[in-house]
C-alpha positions in Angstrom: 130.9 -127.3 -23.0 127.9 -127.2 -25.3 125.4 -127.3 -22.5 127.4 -124.8 -20.4 126.9 -122.4 -23.3 123.2 -123.2 -23.5 122.6 -122.4 -19.8 124.7 -119.2 -20.1 122.6 -118.2 -23.1 119.3 -118.9 -21.2 120.5 -116.6 -18.4 121.3 -114.0 -21.0 117.8 -114.4 -22.5 116.3 -113.9 -19.0 118.1 -110.6 -18.6 117.7 -109.2 -22.1 115.1 -106.5 -22.7 112.5 -106.9 -25.4 111.0 -104.2 -27.6 108.9 -106.1 -30.1 105.9 -104.2 -31.5 105.2 -105.8 -34.8 102.0 -107.9 -34.8 100.6 -105.8 -32.0 103.4 -106.4 -29.5 104.1 -110.0 -30.5 107.1 -110.8 -32.7 106.5 -111.3 -36.4 108.0 -114.7 -36.1 109.9 -117.1 -33.7 113.1 -118.8 -34.8 115.4 -117.3 -37.4 114.2 -119.5 -40.2 110.6 -118.5 -39.6 111.6 -114.9 -39.4 113.1 -115.1 -42.9 109.7 -116.4 -44.1 107.4 -113.7 -42.7 106.9 -115.8 -39.5 105.3 -118.8 -41.3 106.2 -121.8 -39.2 103.0 -123.7 -38.0 103.4 -126.5 -40.6 107.2 -126.4 -40.7 109.7 -128.6 -38.8 113.1 -127.0 -39.5 114.2 -126.0 -36.0 113.6 -126.4 -32.3 111.2 -123.4 -31.9 108.0 -125.6 -31.7 107.4 -124.3 -28.1 106.7 -120.9 -29.7 105.1 -122.0 -32.9 103.7 -125.5 -32.9 104.7 -128.0 -30.2 103.8 -131.0 -32.5 106.5 -130.0 -35.0 109.2 -131.2 -32.6 108.4 -134.8 -33.4 109.8 -134.3 -36.9 112.8 -132.0 -36.0 115.4 -134.6 -34.9 118.2 -133.8 -32.4 119.4 -130.2 -32.6 120.2 -127.1 -30.7 119.5 -123.5 -32.0 121.0 -120.3 -30.7 120.3 -116.9 -32.2 120.1 -113.2 -31.5 118.3 -110.3 -33.2 119.4 -106.7 -33.5 116.0 -104.9 -33.4 115.6 -101.3 -34.3 112.2 -99.7 -33.9 111.7 -95.9 -34.7 108.8 -94.3 -32.9 107.5 -90.7 -33.1 104.6 -88.9 -31.5 103.2 -85.4 -32.1 100.4 -83.1 -31.1 98.9 -80.1 -32.9 95.9 -77.8 -32.3 96.3 -77.4 -28.5 98.5 -74.3 -28.4 100.9 -74.5 -25.5 100.4 -78.3 -25.3 101.6 -78.9 -28.9 104.9 -80.7 -29.5 106.6 -83.7 -31.0 109.3 -86.2 -29.9 111.2 -89.3 -31.1 111.8 -92.2 -28.8 115.5 -92.4 -27.9 115.6 -96.2 -27.5 116.5 -97.4 -30.9 118.5 -100.6 -30.7 117.9 -103.9 -28.8 119.5 -107.3 -28.7 116.9 -110.1 -28.4 118.2 -113.7 -28.0 116.4 -117.0 -28.7 117.1 -120.6 -27.9 115.7 -124.0 -28.9 116.7 -127.6 -28.1 115.1 -130.8 -29.2 116.0 -134.5 -28.4 114.4 -137.6 -29.9 113.9 -140.2 -27.1 112.9 -142.6 -29.8 111.5 -142.5 -33.4 108.1 -141.2 -32.1 108.7 -139.2 -29.0 110.6 -135.9 -28.7 111.3 -133.6 -25.7 112.9 -130.2 -25.8 112.6 -126.6 -24.7 112.2 -123.2 -26.4 113.2 -119.9 -24.8 112.0 -116.8 -26.5 111.0 -113.2 -26.1 107.2 -113.2 -26.6 107.1 -109.5 -27.2 107.2 -106.2 -25.5 106.7 -102.4 -25.6 109.4 -99.8 -25.1 109.4 -96.1 -25.5 111.7 -93.4 -24.1 110.8 -89.9 -25.1 112.8 -87.0 -23.8 111.0 -84.3 -21.8 110.6 -80.6 -22.2 108.2 -80.4 -25.2 105.6 -78.4 -23.2 106.6 -75.1 -21.8 106.7 -74.3 -18.1 103.4 -73.5 -16.4 101.4 -74.9 -19.3 100.5 -78.1 -17.4 99.6 -76.2 -14.2 100.7 -73.2 -12.2 104.4 -73.7 -11.3 104.8 -76.8 -13.4 108.2 -77.1 -15.0 108.7 -77.8 -18.7 106.9 -81.1 -19.3 106.8 -84.1 -21.6 104.1 -84.8 -24.1 101.7 -86.2 -21.4 102.4 -83.3 -19.0 104.7 -85.2 -16.7 108.2 -84.4 -15.6 111.4 -85.8 -17.2 111.5 -88.7 -19.6 108.3 -90.3 -20.8 107.9 -93.9 -21.6 107.4 -97.6 -20.7 109.6 -100.7 -20.8 107.9 -104.0 -21.0 109.8 -107.3 -21.5 108.2 -110.7 -21.7 110.2 -114.0 -21.6 108.7 -117.4 -22.1 110.3 -120.8 -21.3 108.4 -123.6 -23.1 109.4 -127.2 -22.2 107.9 -129.3 -24.9 106.9 -132.9 -25.6 105.7 -134.2 -29.0 104.5 -137.6 -30.0 103.8 -139.2 -33.4 100.3 -140.7 -33.2 100.9 -142.1 -36.7 104.0 -142.1 -38.9 103.0 -138.7 -40.5 100.9 -137.1 -37.7 101.9 -135.7 -34.3 100.6 -133.9 -31.3 102.5 -131.8 -28.9 102.2 -129.8 -25.7 104.3 -127.0 -24.2 103.6 -125.7 -20.6 104.4 -122.0 -20.8 106.4 -120.5 -17.9 106.5 -116.7 -18.2 108.5 -113.9 -16.7 107.9 -110.2 -17.4 109.1 -106.9 -16.1 107.8 -103.4 -16.5 108.5 -99.8 -15.6 106.8 -96.5 -16.5 108.2 -93.0 -16.3 106.9 -89.4 -16.7 103.2 -90.0 -16.0 103.0 -87.7 -13.0 100.0 -85.8 -14.5 97.9 -88.9 -14.0 98.5 -89.0 -10.3 96.5 -85.7 -10.0 92.8 -85.0 -9.7 91.6 -88.4 -8.5 92.5 -89.9 -11.9 94.1 -93.1 -10.4 92.8 -95.5 -7.8 96.4 -95.7 -6.4 98.4 -92.6 -7.5 101.4 -93.7 -5.4 101.8 -96.8 -7.6 101.5 -95.4 -11.1 104.8 -94.0 -12.4 108.5 -93.7 -11.7 108.5 -96.8 -9.4 111.4 -98.6 -11.2 111.1 -102.1 -12.5 108.5 -104.5 -11.2 108.5 -108.3 -11.9 105.7 -110.7 -12.6 105.5 -114.5 -13.2 102.8 -116.4 -15.0 101.8 -119.6 -16.7 99.8 -121.0 -19.6 99.9 -123.8 -22.1 100.3 -124.3 -25.9 99.0 -127.4 -27.7 99.4 -128.3 -31.3 98.9 -130.8 -34.1 101.0 -131.4 -37.3 100.3 -133.7 -40.2 102.0 -134.6 -43.4 98.8 -135.3 -45.5 100.7 -136.0 -48.7 104.4 -136.3 -49.6 104.4 -132.6 -50.5 101.8 -131.0 -48.2 101.9 -130.5 -44.5 99.3 -128.8 -42.2 99.5 -127.6 -38.6 97.5 -126.0 -35.9 98.3 -124.6 -32.4 96.5 -122.9 -29.6 98.0 -121.0 -26.7 95.8 -120.2 -23.7 95.9 -116.8 -22.0 98.9 -116.7 -19.7 97.8 -115.6 -16.2 100.4 -113.4 -14.5 100.8 -111.9 -11.0 99.9 -108.3 -10.9 102.5 -105.5 -11.1 102.1 -104.2 -7.6 104.2 -101.1 -8.2 101.9 -100.1 -11.1 98.5 -101.1 -9.7 97.4 -97.5 -10.0 98.1 -97.6 -13.8 97.0 -100.9 -15.2 93.4 -102.1 -15.0 92.6 -104.8 -12.4 95.1 -103.4 -9.9 98.2 -104.0 -12.0 97.0 -106.9 -14.1 98.9 -107.6 -17.3 98.3 -111.1 -18.8 99.4 -112.4 -22.2 96.4 -112.9 -24.4 95.3 -116.2 -25.9 96.3 -116.8 -29.5 96.1 -119.5 -32.1 97.5 -120.2 -35.5 96.8 -122.4 -38.6 99.3 -123.3 -41.3 100.0 -125.1 -44.5 103.3 -125.8 -46.3 103.6 -127.1 -49.9 106.8 -128.5 -51.3 105.9 -127.4 -54.9 109.1 -128.8 -56.3 112.1 -130.6 -54.8 113.8 -127.1 -54.3 110.9 -124.7 -53.8 108.5 -124.5 -50.8 105.6 -122.2 -50.0 104.2 -121.8 -46.5 101.1 -119.8 -45.3 100.1 -119.1 -41.7 97.0 -117.5 -40.2 97.3 -116.2 -36.6 94.7 -114.7 -34.3 95.7 -112.7 -31.2 92.8 -111.9 -28.8 94.0 -108.8 -27.1 90.4 -108.2 -26.0 90.8 -110.9 -23.3 93.2 -108.7 -21.3 91.5 -105.6 -19.7 94.7 -103.6 -19.2 95.4 -103.9 -22.9 91.9 -103.8 -24.3 89.9 -101.4 -22.2 89.2 -98.2 -24.1 91.3 -95.2 -22.9 88.0 -93.3 -22.7 86.5 -95.5 -20.0 85.0 -93.4 -17.3 86.7 -95.1 -14.4 89.9 -94.6 -12.4 93.2 -95.9 -13.6 93.9 -99.2 -11.9 90.2 -100.1 -11.4 88.8 -103.3 -12.9 87.2 -101.3 -15.7 89.9 -98.6 -15.7 91.3 -97.1 -18.9 93.6 -99.2 -21.0 95.3 -99.0 -24.4 92.1 -99.9 -26.3 93.7 -102.6 -28.4 91.4 -104.8 -30.5 91.9 -108.4 -31.6 94.0 -108.8 -34.7 94.3 -111.2 -37.6 97.8 -111.9 -39.0 98.7 -113.5 -42.4 102.2 -114.8 -42.9 103.4 -115.9 -46.3 106.9 -117.4 -46.9 108.9 -119.0 -49.7 112.0 -121.1 -49.5 114.4 -122.0 -52.4 117.1 -124.6 -52.1 119.8 -122.9 -54.2 122.4 -125.6 -53.6 123.2 -128.4 -51.2 124.7 -125.8 -48.9 122.5 -122.7 -49.4 118.8 -122.2 -48.8 117.2 -118.8 -49.5 114.0 -117.4 -48.0 111.6 -114.5 -48.4 108.3 -113.6 -46.8 105.5 -111.1 -46.2 103.6 -110.6 -43.0 100.4 -108.5 -42.8 98.6 -107.9 -39.5 95.8 -105.7 -38.4 96.6 -102.5 -36.5 95.2 -103.0 -33.0 95.0 -99.2 -32.2 92.1 -97.0 -33.0 92.0 -93.2 -33.4 90.1 -93.0 -30.1 93.1 -94.3 -28.1 96.0 -92.4 -29.6 96.9 -90.5 -26.5 97.6 -93.5 -24.3 99.3 -95.3 -27.2 102.0 -92.6 -27.3 103.5 -95.0 -24.8 103.0 -98.1 -27.0 102.7 -97.1 -30.7 102.3 -100.7 -32.0 100.8 -99.5 -35.3 102.9 -101.3 -38.0 101.0 -103.7 -40.3 103.2 -104.8 -43.2 106.5 -106.6 -42.9 108.9 -107.8 -45.6 111.5 -110.4 -44.7 114.6 -112.1 -46.3 116.8 -114.9 -45.0 119.2 -117.7 -45.8 120.7 -120.8 -44.2 124.2 -122.0 -45.0 125.0 -125.7 -44.1 128.6 -126.3 -43.1 130.6 -129.4 -43.9 129.9 -130.6 -40.3 126.1 -130.5 -41.0 125.7 -127.5 -38.6 123.9 -124.5 -39.9 124.3 -120.7 -40.0 121.1 -118.8 -40.5 120.4 -115.1 -41.0 117.2 -113.1 -41.4 116.2 -109.5 -42.1 112.8 -107.8 -41.5 111.6 -104.4 -42.5 108.2 -103.2 -41.1 106.9 -100.3 -43.2 106.0 -97.0 -41.6 102.4 -96.6 -40.4 100.7 -94.0 -38.3 97.4 -93.4 -36.5 95.9 -90.0 -35.9 93.2 -89.1 -33.4 91.8 -86.5 -31.1 93.8 -85.9 -27.9 92.1 -86.9 -24.6 94.8 -85.1 -22.6 92.6 -82.1 -21.9 89.9 -84.5 -20.6 92.2 -85.6 -17.7 92.5 -81.9 -16.8 88.8 -81.3 -16.6 88.2 -80.2 -20.2 87.0 -81.8 -23.4 89.1 -83.8 -25.9 90.7 -81.4 -28.4 93.7 -81.1 -30.7 95.2 -83.8 -32.9 97.8 -86.4 -32.1 99.7 -88.7 -34.4 101.8 -91.8 -33.5 104.0 -93.6 -36.0 106.6 -96.3 -36.3 108.7 -98.3 -38.6 111.2 -101.1 -37.8 114.2 -103.0 -39.0 115.6 -106.3 -37.6 118.8 -108.2 -38.5 119.3 -111.6 -36.9 121.8 -114.5 -36.9 121.6 -118.0 -35.5 123.9 -121.1 -35.3 122.4 -124.6 -35.1 124.1 -127.8 -34.0 122.7 -131.1 -35.4 123.4 -133.9 -32.9 
């Protein structure tokens, strides 16, 4: 019965949409315990999410199964002023998402562990209503249009799911290494970008917008090390390669490299200090190299056609992320957590127009969480995250796509809340 539920949950995870846009479009953390501590997890071994954090940690986890789900609520807004008839503002209608997570670990012996982590890597989702720009403003005979001069709703929907089978081995009693082959699935759709099919803007205007969902599969690898260097101090490090995905053929006229959309390489370093028997502090540093993926990193001002190798992208830069978490064992049954996560904003003022579609501008996150241990030894964990509102303002490049010069001012902004719950079986 337990494994029937597991496979049903994995199927649910494969079908669930993702809308993460916290550290860029990566989640602020993976696993409900880490999410309560600002995402700090590289030097921790409290659950079976090593495939997303540090594969080496699984050698210290024991036999367990973790199932959880987040209710994620991002609030996005975009506006334009100073362009007369093209001025307007809109809020994204998509405001609530359920995002599941799953982890399983089994100790084959005292030194060797095998398991699997299934998680939503991240995503972007916006869904702005149309009609902000009056009829005929975007061209003779054009109906009332959305903020990017297209018809109907404007937005994108990107979901990324990773399945990470994991093996970890203790090379010494207090030191381990681990590896997780990463098997990825993503799907994407775009709506309301008809204006970019005009005037030779795209290399393939028939495959740019309103083509429904397209699917893509990819692969990569994550490797890690974990060491307990003293009875109270642990360290960890993990590296994930760029995940190479098939192109989105239905959107090869939108994304650079004929529909390319890989997941960028990233790495993390962490330390955890058990300051007292009941109080622990953990600190992680993460680097996400968005610049390694052209469709994400190419400046939106590139003088090339959409879909070309050097075609315009979102202009995202590499970011550094710091994650600080604390854990307090209040009683034998109750453990309390809090955390703070600060990441760079990957979006520059130059690229605001394109990032109306993906306003991943938040930088600072506050988190809380707890775990209650039941009489059976199983655990109930909850976490909460608030990402504080941030915005980016820049000059609109919409007129440039119509043969003019950049003009007017655009602003994108976002804040978020997440509430999650997980149940863990110890076996």
